PDB file of N, CA, C and O in Angstrom, chain B, residues numbered from 101:
ATOM      1  N   MET B 101       0.902  -1.147   0.163  1.00  0.00           N
ATOM      2  CA  MET B 101       0.197  -0.250   0.250  1.00  0.00           C
ATOM      3  C   MET B 101       1.390   1.052  -0.206  1.00  0.00           C
ATOM      4  O   MET B 101       2.617   0.954  -0.226  1.00  0.00           O
ATOM      5  N   GLN B 102       0.339   2.516  -0.620  1.00  0.00           N
ATOM      6  CA  GLN B 102       0.669   3.306  -1.009  1.00  0.00           C
ATOM      7  C   GLN B 102       0.526   4.312   0.396  1.00  0.00           C
ATOM      8  O   GLN B 102      -0.534   4.510   0.990  1.00  0.00           O
ATOM      9  N   THR B 103       1.499   4.733   0.665  1.00  0.00           N
ATOM     10  CA  THR B 103       1.762   5.969   1.531  1.00  0.00           C
ATOM     11  C   THR B 103       0.826   7.504   1.707  1.00  0.00           C
ATOM     12  O   THR B 103       1.432   8.453   1.210  1.00  0.00           O
ATOM     13  N   GLN B 104      -0.112   7.755   2.137  1.00  0.00           N
ATOM     14  CA  GLN B 104      -0.912   9.043   2.089  1.00  0.00           C
ATOM     15  C   GLN B 104       0.052  10.123   2.504  1.00  0.00           C
ATOM     16  O   GLN B 104       0.893  10.151   3.403  1.00  0.00           O
ATOM     17  N   SER B 105      -0.330  11.057   1.541  1.00  0.00           N
ATOM     18  CA  SER B 105       0.320  12.770   1.735  1.00  0.00           C
ATOM     19  C   SER B 105      -0.522  13.290   2.894  1.00  0.00           C
ATOM     20  O   SER B 105      -1.602  12.752   3.137  1.00  0.00           O
ATOM     21  N   PRO B 106      -0.071  14.325   3.630  1.00  0.00           N
ATOM     22  CA  PRO B 106      -1.014  14.891   4.457  1.00  0.00           C
ATOM     23  C   PRO B 106      -2.643  15.149   3.956  1.00  0.00           C
ATOM     24  O   PRO B 106      -3.577  14.844   4.697  1.00  0.00           O
ATOM     25  N   ALA B 107      -2.836  15.712   2.689  1.00  0.00           N
ATOM     26  CA  ALA B 107      -3.991  16.225   1.731  1.00  0.00           C
ATOM     27  C   ALA B 107      -4.474  14.887   2.204  1.00  0.00           C
ATOM     28  O   ALA B 107      -5.218  14.624   3.149  1.00  0.00           O
ATOM     29  N   GLU B 108      -3.653  13.792   0.994  1.00  0.00           N
ATOM     30  CA  GLU B 108      -4.875  12.276   1.142  1.00  0.00           C
ATOM     31  C   GLU B 108      -5.333  12.372   2.309  1.00  0.00           C
ATOM     32  O   GLU B 108      -6.462  12.809   2.534  1.00  0.00           O
ATOM     33  N   ARG B 109      -4.310  11.876   3.449  1.00  0.00           N
ATOM     34  CA  ARG B 109      -5.099  11.710   4.568  1.00  0.00           C
ATOM     35  C   ARG B 109      -6.545  12.175   5.704  1.00  0.00           C
ATOM     36  O   ARG B 109      -7.358  11.685   6.489  1.00  0.00           O
ATOM     37  N   GLU B 110      -6.082  13.547   5.043  1.00  0.00           N
ATOM     38  CA  GLU B 110      -7.205  14.475   5.400  1.00  0.00           C
ATOM     39  C   GLU B 110      -8.766  14.346   4.586  1.00  0.00           C
ATOM     40  O   GLU B 110      -9.876  14.303   5.116  1.00  0.00           O
ATOM     41  N   LEU B 111      -8.474  14.309   3.357  1.00  0.00           N
ATOM     42  CA  LEU B 111      -9.723  13.836   2.559  1.00  0.00           C
ATOM     43  C   LEU B 111     -10.363  12.435   2.899  1.00  0.00           C
ATOM     44  O   LEU B 111     -11.565  12.191   2.795  1.00  0.00           O
ATOM     45  N   ALA B 112      -9.361  11.518   3.335  1.00  0.00           N
ATOM     46  CA  ALA B 112      -9.610   9.991   3.646  1.00  0.00           C
ATOM     47  C   ALA B 112     -10.709  10.064   4.886  1.00  0.00           C
ATOM     48  O   ALA B 112     -11.768   9.461   5.060  1.00  0.00           O
ATOM     49  N   GLU B 113     -10.069  10.969   5.604  1.00  0.00           N
ATOM     50  CA  GLU B 113     -11.126  11.272   6.933  1.00  0.00           C
ATOM     51  C   GLU B 113     -12.361  11.617   6.340  1.00  0.00           C
ATOM     52  O   GLU B 113     -13.307  10.905   6.005  1.00  0.00           O
ATOM     53  N   LEU B 114     -12.179  12.866   6.269  1.00  0.00           N
ATOM     54  CA  LEU B 114     -13.423  13.388   5.001  1.00  0.00           C
ATOM     55  C   LEU B 114     -14.571  12.342   4.566  1.00  0.00           C
ATOM     56  O   LEU B 114     -15.757  12.291   4.894  1.00  0.00           O
ATOM     57  N   LEU B 115     -13.854  11.581   3.772  1.00  0.00           N
ATOM     58  CA  LEU B 115     -14.359  10.535   3.013  1.00  0.00           C
ATOM     59  C   LEU B 115     -15.062   9.627   3.757  1.00  0.00           C
ATOM     60  O   LEU B 115     -16.228   9.364   3.464  1.00  0.00           O
ATOM     61  N   VAL B 116     -14.397   9.018   4.856  1.00  0.00           N
ATOM     62  CA  VAL B 116     -15.006   7.537   6.148  1.00  0.00           C
ATOM     63  C   VAL B 116     -15.971   8.369   6.767  1.00  0.00           C
ATOM     64  O   VAL B 116     -17.048   7.803   6.954  1.00  0.00           O
ATOM     65  N   SER B 117     -15.855  10.293   7.376  1.00  0.00           N
ATOM     66  CA  SER B 117     -17.119  10.179   8.348  1.00  0.00           C
ATOM     67  C   SER B 117     -17.941  10.921   7.561  1.00  0.00           C
ATOM     68  O   SER B 117     -18.771  11.533   8.233  1.00  0.00           O
ATOM     69  N   ALA B 118     -18.047  11.152   6.026  1.00  0.00           N
ATOM     70  CA  ALA B 118     -18.944  12.103   5.229  1.00  0.00           C
ATOM     71  C   ALA B 118     -19.912  10.923   4.851  1.00  0.00           C
ATOM     72  O   ALA B 118     -21.082  11.215   4.601  1.00  0.00           O
ATOM     73  N   LEU B 119     -19.385   9.212   4.774  1.00  0.00           N
ATOM     74  CA  LEU B 119     -19.791   8.602   3.945  1.00  0.00           C
ATOM     75  C   LEU B 119     -20.707   7.342   5.182  1.00  0.00           C
ATOM     76  O   LEU B 119     -21.608   6.571   4.852  1.00  0.00           O
ATOM     77  N   ASN B 120     -20.107   7.497   6.578  1.00  0.00           N
ATOM     78  CA  ASN B 120     -19.983   6.874   7.751  1.00  0.00           C
ATOM     79  C   ASN B 120     -19.748   5.175   7.189  1.00  0.00           C
ATOM     80  O   ASN B 120     -20.491   4.203   7.047  1.00  0.00           O
ATOM     81  N   LEU B 121     -18.440   5.425   6.996  1.00  0.00           N
ATOM     82  CA  LEU B 121     -18.006   4.235   6.177  1.00  0.00           C
ATOM     83  C   LEU B 121     -17.293   3.385   7.820  1.00  0.00           C
ATOM     84  O   LEU B 121     -16.069   3.425   7.943  1.00  0.00           O
ATOM     85  N   GLU B 122     -17.876   2.893   8.609  1.00  0.00           N
ATOM     86  CA  GLU B 122     -17.371   2.656   9.888  1.00  0.00           C
ATOM     87  C   GLU B 122     -16.535   1.074   9.748  1.00  0.00           C
ATOM     88  O   GLU B 122     -15.604   0.626  10.416  1.00  0.00           O
ATOM     89  N   SER B 123     -17.026   0.690   9.007  1.00  0.00           N
ATOM     90  CA  SER B 123     -15.536  -0.592   8.885  1.00  0.00           C
ATOM     91  C   SER B 123     -14.309  -0.212   8.391  1.00  0.00           C
ATOM     92  O   SER B 123     -13.400  -0.986   8.689  1.00  0.00           O
ATOM     93  N   ILE B 124     -14.044   0.621   7.810  1.00  0.00           N
ATOM     94  CA  ILE B 124     -13.107   1.489   6.902  1.00  0.00           C
ATOM     95  C   ILE B 124     -12.100   2.461   8.005  1.00  0.00           C
ATOM     96  O   ILE B 124     -12.746   3.313   8.615  1.00  0.00           O
ATOM     97  N   GLN B 125     -10.978   2.424   8.233  1.00  0.00           N
ATOM     98  CA  GLN B 125     -10.005   3.416   9.165  1.00  0.00           C
ATOM     99  C   GLN B 125      -9.730   4.477   8.154  1.00  0.00           C
ATOM    100  O   GLN B 125      -9.103   3.896   7.268  1.00  0.00           O
ATOM    101  N   PRO B 126      -9.843   5.472   7.893  1.00  0.00           N
ATOM    102  CA  PRO B 126      -9.162   6.637   6.957  1.00  0.00           C
ATOM    103  C   PRO B 126      -7.707   5.786   6.569  1.00  0.00           C
ATOM    104  O   PRO B 126      -7.620   5.324   5.432  1.00  0.00           O
ATOM    105  N   GLU B 127      -6.673   5.608   7.454  1.00  0.00           N
ATOM    106  CA  GLU B 127      -5.484   5.592   6.907  1.00  0.00           C
ATOM    107  C   GLU B 127      -5.405   3.492   5.986  1.00  0.00           C
ATOM    108  O   GLU B 127      -4.494   2.794   5.542  1.00  0.00           O
ATOM    109  N   GLN B 128      -6.454   3.375   6.100  1.00  0.00           N
ATOM    110  CA  GLN B 128      -6.338   1.673   5.408  1.00  0.00           C
ATOM    111  C   GLN B 128      -6.663   1.920   3.963  1.00  0.00           C
ATOM    112  O   GLN B 128      -6.817   0.949   3.222  1.00  0.00           O
ATOM    113  N   ILE B 129      -6.791   3.265   3.460  1.00  0.00           N
ATOM    114  CA  ILE B 129      -7.547   3.851   2.281  1.00  0.00           C
ATOM    115  C   ILE B 129      -6.090   3.715   1.608  1.00  0.00           C
ATOM    116  O   ILE B 129      -5.164   4.251   2.217  1.00  0.00           O
ATOM    117  N   ASP B 130      -5.771   2.958   0.247  1.00  0.00           N
ATOM    118  CA  ASP B 130      -4.465   3.033  -0.215  1.00  0.00           C
ATOM    119  C   ASP B 130      -4.949   4.066  -1.337  1.00  0.00           C
ATOM    120  O   ASP B 130      -5.900   3.836  -2.084  1.00  0.00           O
ATOM    121  N   PRO B 131      -4.192   5.213  -1.362  1.00  0.00           N
ATOM    122  CA  PRO B 131      -4.000   6.454  -2.193  1.00  0.00           C
ATOM    123  C   PRO B 131      -4.490   5.978  -3.640  1.00  0.00           C
ATOM    124  O   PRO B 131      -5.060   6.815  -4.340  1.00  0.00           O
ATOM    125  N   GLU B 132      -4.323   4.834  -4.072  1.00  0.00           N
ATOM    126  CA  GLU B 132      -3.998   4.219  -5.562  1.00  0.00           C
ATOM    127  C   GLU B 132      -5.359   4.199  -5.866  1.00  0.00           C
ATOM    128  O   GLU B 132      -5.932   4.980  -6.626  1.00  0.00           O
ATOM    129  N   GLN B 133      -5.961   3.074  -5.107  1.00  0.00           N
ATOM    130  CA  GLN B 133      -7.055   1.967  -4.935  1.00  0.00           C
ATOM    131  C   GLN B 133      -8.342   3.012  -5.104  1.00  0.00           C
ATOM    132  O   GLN B 133      -8.562   4.100  -4.571  1.00  0.00           O
ATOM    133  N   ALA B 134      -9.205   2.118  -6.206  1.00  0.00           N
ATOM    134  CA  ALA B 134     -10.016   2.813  -7.278  1.00  0.00           C
ATOM    135  C   ALA B 134     -11.306   3.241  -5.893  1.00  0.00           C
ATOM    136  O   ALA B 134     -11.551   2.420  -5.009  1.00  0.00           O
ATOM    137  N   LEU B 135     -11.766   4.166  -5.930  1.00  0.00           N
ATOM    138  CA  LEU B 135     -12.744   5.145  -4.729  1.00  0.00           C
ATOM    139  C   LEU B 135     -14.487   3.980  -5.115  1.00  0.00           C
ATOM    140  O   LEU B 135     -15.162   3.478  -4.216  1.00  0.00           O
ATOM    141  N   PHE B 136     -14.797   3.844  -6.659  1.00  0.00           N
ATOM    142  CA  PHE B 136     -16.108   3.197  -6.857  1.00  0.00           C
ATOM    143  C   PHE B 136     -15.125   1.830  -7.528  1.00  0.00           C
ATOM    144  O   PHE B 136     -13.961   1.673  -7.894  1.00  0.00           O
ATOM    145  N   GLY B 137     -16.579   0.862  -7.411  1.00  0.00           N
ATOM    146  CA  GLY B 137     -16.824  -0.626  -7.788  1.00  0.00           C
ATOM    147  C   GLY B 137     -16.069  -1.179  -6.867  1.00  0.00           C
ATOM    148  O   GLY B 137     -16.131  -0.856  -5.681  1.00  0.00           O
ATOM    149  N   ALA B 138     -14.884  -2.523  -7.572  1.00  0.00           N
ATOM    150  CA  ALA B 138     -14.851  -3.401  -6.546  1.00  0.00           C
ATOM    151  C   ALA B 138     -13.623  -2.920  -4.993  1.00  0.00           C
ATOM    152  O   ALA B 138     -13.446  -3.590  -3.975  1.00  0.00           O
ATOM    153  N   ASP B 139     -13.172  -1.973  -5.252  1.00  0.00           N
ATOM    154  CA  ASP B 139     -12.019  -1.800  -4.096  1.00  0.00           C
ATOM    155  C   ASP B 139     -12.793  -1.562  -3.133  1.00  0.00           C
ATOM    156  O   ASP B 139     -13.324  -2.452  -2.468  1.00  0.00           O
ATOM    157  N   LEU B 140     -12.973  -0.143  -2.912  1.00  0.00           N
ATOM    158  CA  LEU B 140     -13.791   0.069  -1.861  1.00  0.00           C
ATOM    159  C   LEU B 140     -15.054   0.512  -2.053  1.00  0.00           C
ATOM    160  O   LEU B 140     -15.370   1.429  -1.296  1.00  0.00           O
ATOM    161  N   GLY B 141     -16.168   0.031  -3.094  1.00  0.00           N
ATOM    162  CA  GLY B 141     -16.912  -0.109  -2.814  1.00  0.00           C
ATOM    163  C   GLY B 141     -18.477   0.661  -2.928  1.00  0.00           C
ATOM    164  O   GLY B 141     -19.636   0.285  -2.756  1.00  0.00           O
ATOM    165  N   LEU B 142     -17.633   2.286  -3.420  1.00  0.00           N
ATOM    166  CA  LEU B 142     -18.915   2.974  -3.095  1.00  0.00           C
ATOM    167  C   LEU B 142     -19.507   3.181  -4.297  1.00  0.00           C
ATOM    168  O   LEU B 142     -19.015   2.603  -5.266  1.00  0.00           O
ATOM    169  N   ASP B 143     -20.589   3.974  -4.473  1.00  0.00           N
ATOM    170  CA  ASP B 143     -21.550   3.795  -5.841  1.00  0.00           C
ATOM    171  C   ASP B 143     -22.022   5.404  -5.811  1.00  0.00           C
ATOM    172  O   ASP B 143     -21.537   6.189  -4.996  1.00  0.00           O
ATOM    173  N   SER B 144     -23.003   5.787  -6.774  1.00  0.00           N
ATOM    174  CA  SER B 144     -23.223   6.871  -7.131  1.00  0.00           C
ATOM    175  C   SER B 144     -23.789   8.210  -5.796  1.00  0.00           C
ATOM    176  O   SER B 144     -23.505   9.369  -5.495  1.00  0.00           O
ATOM    177  N   ILE B 145     -24.617   7.237  -5.396  1.00  0.00           N
ATOM    178  CA  ILE B 145     -24.964   8.401  -4.031  1.00  0.00           C
ATOM    179  C   ILE B 145     -24.059   8.518  -3.140  1.00  0.00           C
ATOM    180  O   ILE B 145     -24.048   9.647  -2.649  1.00  0.00           O
ATOM    181  N   ASP B 146     -23.356   7.873  -2.762  1.00  0.00           N
ATOM    182  CA  ASP B 146     -21.582   8.094  -2.533  1.00  0.00           C
ATOM    183  C   ASP B 146     -20.967   9.226  -2.942  1.00  0.00           C
ATOM    184  O   ASP B 146     -20.349  10.130  -2.380  1.00  0.00           O
ATOM    185  N   ALA B 147     -21.309   8.943  -4.157  1.00  0.00           N
ATOM    186  CA  ALA B 147     -20.183  10.000  -4.967  1.00  0.00           C
ATOM    187  C   ALA B 147     -20.894  11.282  -4.450  1.00  0.00           C
ATOM    188  O   ALA B 147     -20.192  12.064  -3.808  1.00  0.00           O
ATOM    189  N   LEU B 148     -22.609  11.693  -4.711  1.00  0.00           N
ATOM    190  CA  LEU B 148     -23.025  12.846  -4.159  1.00  0.00           C
ATOM    191  C   LEU B 148     -22.928  13.557  -3.079  1.00  0.00           C
ATOM    192  O   LEU B 148     -23.185  14.745  -2.883  1.00  0.00           O
ATOM    193  N   GLU B 149     -22.423  12.502  -2.191  1.00  0.00           N
ATOM    194  CA  GLU B 149     -22.149  13.050  -0.871  1.00  0.00           C
ATOM    195  C   GLU B 149     -21.208  13.234  -0.737  1.00  0.00           C
ATOM    196  O   GLU B 149     -20.769  13.938   0.173  1.00  0.00           O
ATOM    197  N   LEU B 150     -20.405  12.554  -1.771  1.00  0.00           N
ATOM    198  CA  LEU B 150     -18.898  13.057  -1.275  1.00  0.00           C
ATOM    199  C   LEU B 150     -18.186  14.633  -2.066  1.00  0.00           C
ATOM    200  O   LEU B 150     -17.111  15.205  -1.887  1.00  0.00           O
ATOM    201  N   ALA B 151     -18.983  14.837  -2.675  1.00  0.00           N
ATOM    202  CA  ALA B 151     -19.037  16.100  -3.542  1.00  0.00           C
ATOM    203  C   ALA B 151     -19.437  17.322  -2.761  1.00  0.00           C
ATOM    204  O   ALA B 151     -18.895  18.427  -2.787  1.00  0.00           O
ATOM    205  N   LEU B 152     -20.578  16.897  -1.995  1.00  0.00           N
ATOM    206  CA  LEU B 152     -21.039  17.813  -1.261  1.00  0.00           C
ATOM    207  C   LEU B 152     -20.358  18.425  -0.125  1.00  0.00           C
ATOM    208  O   LEU B 152     -20.147  19.592   0.205  1.00  0.00           O
ATOM    209  N   ALA B 153     -19.973  16.854   0.559  1.00  0.00           N
ATOM    210  CA  ALA B 153     -18.548  16.781   1.727  1.00  0.00           C
ATOM    211  C   ALA B 153     -17.400  17.807   1.233  1.00  0.00           C
ATOM    212  O   ALA B 153     -16.832  18.483   2.090  1.00  0.00           O
ATOM    213  N   VAL B 154     -17.092  17.922   0.058  1.00  0.00           N
ATOM    214  CA  VAL B 154     -15.773  18.164  -0.163  1.00  0.00           C
ATOM    215  C   VAL B 154     -16.474  19.766  -0.979  1.00  0.00           C
ATOM    216  O   VAL B 154     -15.721  20.663  -0.600  1.00  0.00           O
ATOM    217  N   SER B 155     -17.236  20.183  -1.615  1.00  0.00           N
ATOM    218  CA  SER B 155     -17.286  21.572  -1.400  1.00  0.00           C
ATOM    219  C   SER B 155     -18.038  22.479  -0.292  1.00  0.00           C
ATOM    220  O   SER B 155     -18.129  23.697  -0.443  1.00  0.00           O
ATOM    221  N   LYS B 156     -18.621  21.743   0.937  1.00  0.00           N
ATOM    222  CA  LYS B 156     -18.365  22.529   2.257  1.00  0.00           C
ATOM    223  C   LYS B 156     -16.809  22.903   2.780  1.00  0.00           C
ATOM    224  O   LYS B 156     -16.390  23.976   3.215  1.00  0.00           O
ATOM    225  N   LYS B 157     -16.065  21.552   2.567  1.00  0.00           N
ATOM    226  CA  LYS B 157     -15.293  21.737   3.401  1.00  0.00           C
ATOM    227  C   LYS B 157     -14.341  22.565   2.130  1.00  0.00           C
ATOM    228  O   LYS B 157     -13.969  23.704   2.413  1.00  0.00           O
ATOM    229  N   TYR B 158     -14.107  22.223   1.294  1.00  0.00           N
ATOM    230  CA  TYR B 158     -12.810  22.901   0.209  1.00  0.00           C
ATOM    231  C   TYR B 158     -13.082  24.580  -0.232  1.00  0.00           C
ATOM    232  O   TYR B 158     -12.244  25.480  -0.172  1.00  0.00           O
ATOM    233  N   GLY B 159     -14.638  24.699  -0.725  1.00  0.00           N
ATOM    234  CA  GLY B 159     -15.270  25.766  -0.859  1.00  0.00           C
ATOM    235  C   GLY B 159     -15.170  25.997  -2.732  1.00  0.00           C
ATOM    236  O   GLY B 159     -14.989  26.993  -3.432  1.00  0.00           O
ATOM    237  N   PHE B 160     -15.363  24.720  -3.000  1.00  0.00           N
ATOM    238  CA  PHE B 160     -15.502  24.996  -4.521  1.00  0.00           C
ATOM    239  C   PHE B 160     -16.672  23.491  -5.127  1.00  0.00           C
ATOM    240  O   PHE B 160     -16.753  22.442  -4.488  1.00  0.00           O
ATOM    241  N   GLN B 161     -17.377  23.737  -6.321  1.00  0.00           N
ATOM    242  CA  GLN B 161     -18.080  22.935  -6.574  1.00  0.00           C
ATOM    243  C   GLN B 161     -17.585  21.827  -7.458  1.00  0.00           C
ATOM    244  O   GLN B 161     -16.801  22.096  -8.368  1.00  0.00           O
ATOM    245  N   LEU B 162     -18.173  20.058  -7.152  1.00  0.00           N
ATOM    246  CA  LEU B 162     -17.433  19.305  -7.964  1.00  0.00           C
ATOM    247  C   LEU B 162     -18.778  18.931  -8.842  1.00  0.00           C
ATOM    248  O   LEU B 162     -19.366  17.914  -8.474  1.00  0.00           O
ATOM    249  N   ARG B 163     -19.230  19.527  -9.774  1.00  0.00           N
ATOM    250  CA  ARG B 163     -19.994  19.339 -10.572  1.00  0.00           C
ATOM    251  C   ARG B 163     -20.335  17.657 -11.420  1.00  0.00           C
ATOM    252  O   ARG B 163     -19.511  16.764 -11.615  1.00  0.00           O
ATOM    253  N   SER B 164     -21.630  17.665 -11.744  1.00  0.00           N
ATOM    254  CA  SER B 164     -21.884  16.272 -12.184  1.00  0.00           C
ATOM    255  C   SER B 164     -22.051  15.862 -13.149  1.00  0.00           C
ATOM    256  O   SER B 164     -22.134  14.675 -13.463  1.00  0.00           O
ATOM    257  N   ASP B 165     -22.169  17.217 -14.092  1.00  0.00           N
ATOM    258  CA  ASP B 165     -22.458  16.756 -15.678  1.00  0.00           C
ATOM    259  C   ASP B 165     -20.440  17.278 -15.864  1.00  0.00           C
ATOM    260  O   ASP B 165     -20.266  17.731 -16.995  1.00  0.00           O
ATOM    261  N   ASN B 166     -19.585  17.271 -15.321  1.00  0.00           N
ATOM    262  CA  ASN B 166     -17.848  17.291 -15.427  1.00  0.00           C
ATOM    263  C   ASN B 166     -17.712  16.222 -15.957  1.00  0.00           C
ATOM    264  O   ASN B 166     -18.101  15.264 -15.290  1.00  0.00           O
ATOM    265  N   GLU B 167     -17.047  15.894 -17.517  1.00  0.00           N
ATOM    266  CA  GLU B 167     -17.184  14.977 -17.992  1.00  0.00           C
ATOM    267  C   GLU B 167     -15.571  14.770 -17.016  1.00  0.00           C
ATOM    268  O   GLU B 167     -15.911  14.122 -16.026  1.00  0.00           O
ATOM    269  N   ASP B 168     -14.744  14.924 -16.967  1.00  0.00           N
ATOM    270  CA  ASP B 168     -13.525  14.633 -16.263  1.00  0.00           C
ATOM    271  C   ASP B 168     -13.521  13.767 -14.821  1.00  0.00           C
ATOM    272  O   ASP B 168     -12.529  13.174 -14.396  1.00  0.00           O
ATOM    273  N   ASN B 169     -15.332  13.833 -13.898  1.00  0.00           N
ATOM    274  CA  ASN B 169     -15.543  12.842 -13.357  1.00  0.00           C
ATOM    275  C   ASN B 169     -15.054  11.571 -12.746  1.00  0.00           C
ATOM    276  O   ASN B 169     -14.735  11.278 -11.594  1.00  0.00           O
ATOM    277  N   ARG B 170     -15.090  10.942 -13.803  1.00  0.00           N
ATOM    278  CA  ARG B 170     -14.206   9.227 -13.840  1.00  0.00           C
ATOM    279  C   ARG B 170     -12.896   9.548 -13.505  1.00  0.00           C
ATOM    280  O   ARG B 170     -12.425   8.917 -12.559  1.00  0.00           O
ATOM    281  N   ARG B 171     -11.938  10.678 -14.249  1.00  0.00           N
ATOM    282  CA  ARG B 171     -11.040  10.496 -13.536  1.00  0.00           C
ATOM    283  C   ARG B 171     -10.777  11.122 -12.213  1.00  0.00           C
ATOM    284  O   ARG B 171     -10.179  10.548 -11.303  1.00  0.00           O
ATOM    285  N   ILE B 172     -11.286  12.407 -12.148  1.00  0.00           N
ATOM    286  CA  ILE B 172     -11.456  13.016 -10.753  1.00  0.00           C
ATOM    287  C   ILE B 172     -11.606  12.333  -9.803  1.00  0.00           C
ATOM    288  O   ILE B 172     -10.953  12.553  -8.783  1.00  0.00           O
ATOM    289  N   PHE B 173     -12.557  11.262  -9.883  1.00  0.00           N
ATOM    290  CA  PHE B 173     -12.696  10.089  -8.775  1.00  0.00           C
ATOM    291  C   PHE B 173     -12.437   9.224  -8.494  1.00  0.00           C
ATOM    292  O   PHE B 173     -12.690   8.637  -7.442  1.00  0.00           O
ATOM    293  N   ALA B 174     -11.439   8.692  -9.998  1.00  0.00           N
ATOM    294  CA  ALA B 174     -10.463   7.559  -9.614  1.00  0.00           C
ATOM    295  C   ALA B 174     -10.460   6.970  -8.299  1.00  0.00           C
ATOM    296  O   ALA B 174     -11.223   6.104  -7.873  1.00  0.00           O
ATOM    297  N   SER B 175      -9.535   7.529  -7.725  1.00  0.00           N
ATOM    298  CA  SER B 175      -8.881   7.162  -6.316  1.00  0.00           C
ATOM    299  C   SER B 175      -8.573   8.614  -5.640  1.00  0.00           C
ATOM    300  O   SER B 175      -8.476   9.755  -6.093  1.00  0.00           O
ATOM    301  N   LEU B 176      -8.463   8.026  -4.323  1.00  0.00           N
ATOM    302  CA  LEU B 176      -8.312   9.049  -3.268  1.00  0.00           C
ATOM    303  C   LEU B 176      -7.082   9.965  -3.666  1.00  0.00           C
ATOM    304  O   LEU B 176      -7.301  11.128  -3.325  1.00  0.00           O
ATOM    305  N   ARG B 177      -5.875   9.797  -4.272  1.00  0.00           N
ATOM    306  CA  ARG B 177      -4.607  10.640  -4.738  1.00  0.00           C
ATOM    307  C   ARG B 177      -5.433  11.351  -6.086  1.00  0.00           C
ATOM    308  O   ARG B 177      -4.998  12.494  -6.229  1.00  0.00           O
ATOM    309  N   ALA B 178      -6.641  10.978  -7.261  1.00  0.00           N
ATOM    310  CA  ALA B 178      -6.809  11.791  -8.041  1.00  0.00           C
ATOM    311  C   ALA B 178      -7.583  12.912  -7.235  1.00  0.00           C
ATOM    312  O   ALA B 178      -7.333  14.114  -7.329  1.00  0.00           O
ATOM    313  N   LEU B 179      -8.543  12.359  -6.442  1.00  0.00           N
ATOM    314  CA  LEU B 179      -9.413  13.730  -5.868  1.00  0.00           C
ATOM    315  C   LEU B 179      -9.011  14.502  -5.021  1.00  0.00           C
ATOM    316  O   LEU B 179      -9.648  15.521  -4.755  1.00  0.00           O
ATOM    317  N   SER B 180      -7.174  13.999  -4.047  1.00  0.00           N
ATOM    318  CA  SER B 180      -6.895  15.248  -3.393  1.00  0.00           C
ATOM    319  C   SER B 180      -6.261  15.662  -4.415  1.00  0.00           C
ATOM    320  O   SER B 180      -6.046  16.845  -4.152  1.00  0.00           O
ATOM    321  N   ALA B 181      -5.684  15.369  -5.737  1.00  0.00           N
ATOM    322  CA  ALA B 181      -4.802  16.561  -6.720  1.00  0.00           C
ATOM    323  C   ALA B 181      -5.665  17.254  -6.883  1.00  0.00           C
ATOM    324  O   ALA B 181      -5.672  18.336  -6.295  1.00  0.00           O
ATOM    325  N   HIS B 182      -6.823  16.846  -7.833  1.00  0.00           N
ATOM    326  CA  HIS B 182      -7.913  17.945  -7.795  1.00  0.00           C
ATOM    327  C   HIS B 182      -8.283  18.990  -7.062  1.00  0.00           C
ATOM    328  O   HIS B 182      -8.138  20.172  -7.374  1.00  0.00           O
ATOM    329  N   ILE B 183      -8.940  18.409  -5.723  1.00  0.00           N
ATOM    330  CA  ILE B 183      -9.019  19.553  -4.424  1.00  0.00           C
ATOM    331  C   ILE B 183      -7.841  20.806  -4.791  1.00  0.00           C
ATOM    332  O   ILE B 183      -8.264  21.834  -5.319  1.00  0.00           O
ATOM    333  N   GLU B 184      -6.437  20.675  -4.503  1.00  0.00           N
ATOM    334  CA  GLU B 184      -5.884  20.903  -4.277  1.00  0.00           C
ATOM    335  C   GLU B 184      -5.611  22.151  -5.372  1.00  0.00           C
ATOM    336  O   GLU B 184      -5.022  23.189  -5.067  1.00  0.00           O
ATOM    337  N   ALA B 185      -6.020  21.925  -6.381  1.00  0.00           N
ATOM    338  CA  ALA B 185      -5.579  22.303  -7.938  1.00  0.00           C
ATOM    339  C   ALA B 185      -6.381  23.294  -7.484  1.00  0.00           C
ATOM    340  O   ALA B 185      -5.754  24.325  -7.241  1.00  0.00           O
ATOM    341  N   ASN B 186      -7.816  23.361  -7.238  1.00  0.00           N
ATOM    342  CA  ASN B 186      -9.059  23.866  -6.894  1.00  0.00           C
ATOM    343  C   ASN B 186      -9.897  24.701  -6.060  1.00  0.00           C
ATOM    344  O   ASN B 186     -10.830  25.461  -6.323  1.00  0.00           O
ATOM    345  N   ARG B 187      -9.295  24.348  -4.937  1.00  0.00           N
ATOM    346  CA  ARG B 187      -9.924  24.648  -3.718  1.00  0.00           C
ATOM    347  C   ARG B 187      -9.157  26.742  -3.429  1.00  0.00           C
ATOM    348  O   ARG B 187      -8.098  27.350  -3.583  1.00  0.00           O
ATOM    349  N   ALA B 188     -10.897  27.078  -2.853  1.00  0.00           N
ATOM    350  CA  ALA B 188     -10.593  28.578  -2.142  1.00  0.00           C
ATOM    351  C   ALA B 188      -9.175  28.535  -1.576  1.00  0.00           C
ATOM    352  O   ALA B 188      -8.765  27.516  -1.020  1.00  0.00           O
ATOM    353  N   MET B 189      -8.273  29.840  -1.736  1.00  0.00           N
ATOM    354  CA  MET B 189      -7.398  29.428  -1.027  1.00  0.00           C
ATOM    355  C   MET B 189      -7.983  30.463   0.572  1.00  0.00           C
ATOM    356  O   MET B 189      -7.359  30.372   1.629  1.00  0.00           O
TER     357      MET B 189
END
């Protein structure tokens, strides 16, 4: 498993708390593993809840009609990089 950066750790904690993932500890999420499908098992409802939590915490919208969403939400690392590039300073 790859090591999480501080930003990825913060996002993993947000993901676990926002989605009530009681069986998963934030530090157990591999930053390269897929968030959706077999690895972490998130679904489209989780994506909406996660997008809302990200917008509240980081001050920008993740839009459902963004054609890059598959890439943005591919992994903890990809989502963290997108947040770092777009967050309100």
